[in-house]
N, C-alpha and C positions, 0 to 999 in steps of 0.2 A: 245597742248591744255590742259588746266587744266580741267580734267574731273570732279573734285569736284565742280568747279564753273559753268560749262556749261552743260545743259541737252539737248541732241539731240532729236528733235521732228521728223524731216524728214531727208532725206539724206543731205540737205544743210541748214537746219533750226535748230538753237540752242537758248535756253533760258538762259539768264544770271541770275543765281540763286541769285547772290550777288547784282544785280542791280547797279553795279558800286561801291558798298561799300563792303569791306571785312566783313566777319561774326564777330559779337561781341563775344569776348572771355568771357567765363563764369568766374565770379569773385568768385565763390564758392570754398572754400578751398578743397584740395584733401582729407583731413580727418578732423573729427570734434574734438572739444576740449576734448570730452570724451575719444576719442581714444588716444589723446596726453597724457592725464592723466594716462591712462592705460599703455602706453609705459613707462612713467616716473616711475610708480610704479614697473614695471617689471625690469627696469634698477636698481632701488634702491635695490630690492630684490637680484638681481644678484651680486651687489656690496657688500651687506652684507654677502653673501655666500662666495664670492671669496676673500675678503680682509683678513679674518683670514688665508686662505690657503696661500696667497702670503706672509703674515707676518710670518707664520710658516716656509715657504721655505727660507725666508730671514734669519731667526734665525738659521735654519739648516746650512746655508752657514757660518754664523758667528761662530757657534760652531765648525764647521769643521776647520775653520781657526784658532780658538783659540787652538784647540787640536794640530794642526800642529805647532803653535808657541811653545807650551809646549814641543813637541817632539824635536824641534830644540834646545830649551833651555837645555833639558836633554842631548842632544849630546854634547853641549858646556860644560856642567858640567862634563861629563865623560871624555872629552878630557883634561879638566883642571886637573882632578885627575891623568890621565896618565902622564902628564908632571911634576906634583908636588907631588912626594912621595906617590902617590895613596891615597891622602887624599882630602876630600871635602873642598871647600874654606870656610874660616871663614866669618861669616855674616858681621863683622866689620874688615876690613883689618888692620893688625898691620904693623909695620915697616918691618918685615921680608917678609910678603906677598907682600908689596908694591915693594920691591926690586925684588922679584921673577917674577912678571908679566912684563916681557920685560923691566925692568928698569923704568916702569911708575908707579907713585904713584896711588894706587887704594883706593877707599873709602869703598867699600863693595863687596859682592859676585857678584852682577850683573855686575858691570863694570870690575871685575876681569876676568870674562869669556867672556866679550865683544869681545876680539880679535878672539874668536872661532866662533862668530856669524857674519852673513852677515850684519845685520842692527839692530839698537836699536828698530826698529818697531816690532821686534819679542817679545818684552816685553809687548806689548799692546793688550788687548783683543778687538776684533772688536765690540762686543756687548757693551762694556764699552764706546768706542769711539762714537758709534751710539747714545747711551743714552745721552752722553755729548752734541752732536749736536742737539738732539731733545729738550734738556733742554734750550739750548742757541744757536739758529741757526746762530746768528751773530758771534759766536766764536766756530767754529767746532773743534772737538777733534784733537789735534796735539801731536806730539811726543816730549817728554822732553829729551834732550840730555845731560843735566848736571846731573851726578850721585848724586850730593849732594841735588838736588831739589826733592820735592815730585812730584809724577807722572812719575818718571823715569821708573818704572815698575808696571804693574798690577798684577804680580805674586810674591808670597812669596816663600822663601826657608824654608824647614823644619830645624828649628834652631838646632834640636837635632843631625843633621848630621854634623854640622860644625866642621871641624878638625878631623872627624872620618875616619880611614882608610877603604877603600872599602872592604878589606879582612874580616872585622868584620861583614859584612852584611850577615847574615845566610839565610835570606829569602827576597831577594831584590824585588821579585814580590809582597810582602805584606808590603812594606815600602814606605811611601810617600817621594818624593824628593822635589816636589814643587806643587803649586796649584794656582787656580784662586781666586783672592781676592783683590779688591780695593774699599773701601767704600767712597772715596773722603775725608775722615777724617783721614785716616792713614798716617803716615810718609812714603810714598811709594818711598823712595829714593833707592839707590843701596844696602842699608843694610836691606831692607824689609824682615823680617823673622818672623815666628810664631812657638812657641813650641807646639801648639795644636789649634784645631779649636775653635775660640772664642765662648763662650756660647751665647752671644747676637746674633750670626749669625744663630743659629740653628732654632729658631722660627720666625725670622724676614724675611719675604718673599721678602723684598727689599735688603737684604744683598747679598754679592757675592756668598754665598752658594746656592742660588736659581736662579742664573743668567740665566742658560740655561735650560729652561723647568723644573724649580724647582730642578735643579741639578747644580753642579759645576764640572769643569774639574780638575783632579788630575794626576800629573806625578809621577810614581813609579820609584824606583831606578834601576829597570831592563830596563827602557826606555819606557815602555808602558804607555798610557794615557787612563784614564777611567772616565766617567761621573758618579757621585755618589750623592745620596740624603744626606742631612745633617744628618739625623737621623742614618745613618749607619757608619758615620765617628766617630771613637772612639780613645781613647788614649792608649788602651791596646796594649802591645807588640805583634806584629806578629799575629793579627787576619786578617781577609780578607781585612780590610781597616785600617791598622795601621798607626797612625800619628807619634808616637814617637818610640824611641829606648831605653826605660827604661830597665835597666838590661842587656843591650848588652855590652856597653863599661863601665864597672864598674869603670875604672880609671877616667872617666870623669864625671859620674853622681853620 
C-alpha cells in the first residue's frame, strides 16, 4: 500500500489523499534566474582565471618540444662533422658537398644532415605550427619536405660556422650553432642561415626572438639548448651568448 497516498484512520479504514488523482507536480523551477546568472558569472570568472594557465602550460609543452628538436638537430650536425673532415656543413652545398652526402645532391645544410635525423618534422617549431593553424584553421601547419622550398626549416644555422673545423671552437658552450627563427617572410629553405640576430627582431615582439615567453631557443655548439631574451644576444666573440666567430678562423673572415 502506498503510504503517501492513503492515510490510516482506524485499523481497516483509510482515506485516499489523492481522491483518485495523483498530486499535481509543482511547475516552479528548482532555482531562480538570479541564481542562474550568478552561476554563469562564476563560470566566466573561473574560465578567465584558468584559460591563461592552460595557455601557458600548452606553450611550455611547445617550447619543450622546440628545444628537443634543436637538440636533435645539434646531434645531426655533430654526426655530420664526424663523417666529413670534422667541419660544419656549408649553408649552400657546393658540388663537393653534394658528392659527399651519400652520393645524393644536397641543396643546403639542412638537407645535408637530414640522413642523421629521423624526420624533417624536427625542423619545425610546434609554436610556429600552432600559430599557422590559428591564423588559418582551414590550412593547418604542415611539414615541407622539399629542401628548395621555403618552410623547410624553422631553424637557422649560424652562418659563421659554415666550413669551420670543430677543432677551432675554443669555447663551444658560448657559441651558437643554430636557433629559433621563421618570420614567414624569410627564405626558410635548406640554406636558411644567419650571420647575426637581425636588428628588426630585437624590439619586434612578434618576431621569432620573442616566440617562447618573450624568448627564443638557441642551440650551442657543445649541444646544449638555452632560452634567451633578444637583448642579451650579441655579436661579440665568446661572450655568454655569442652569435659569431669573428677573429676565430682568421683565414675565413
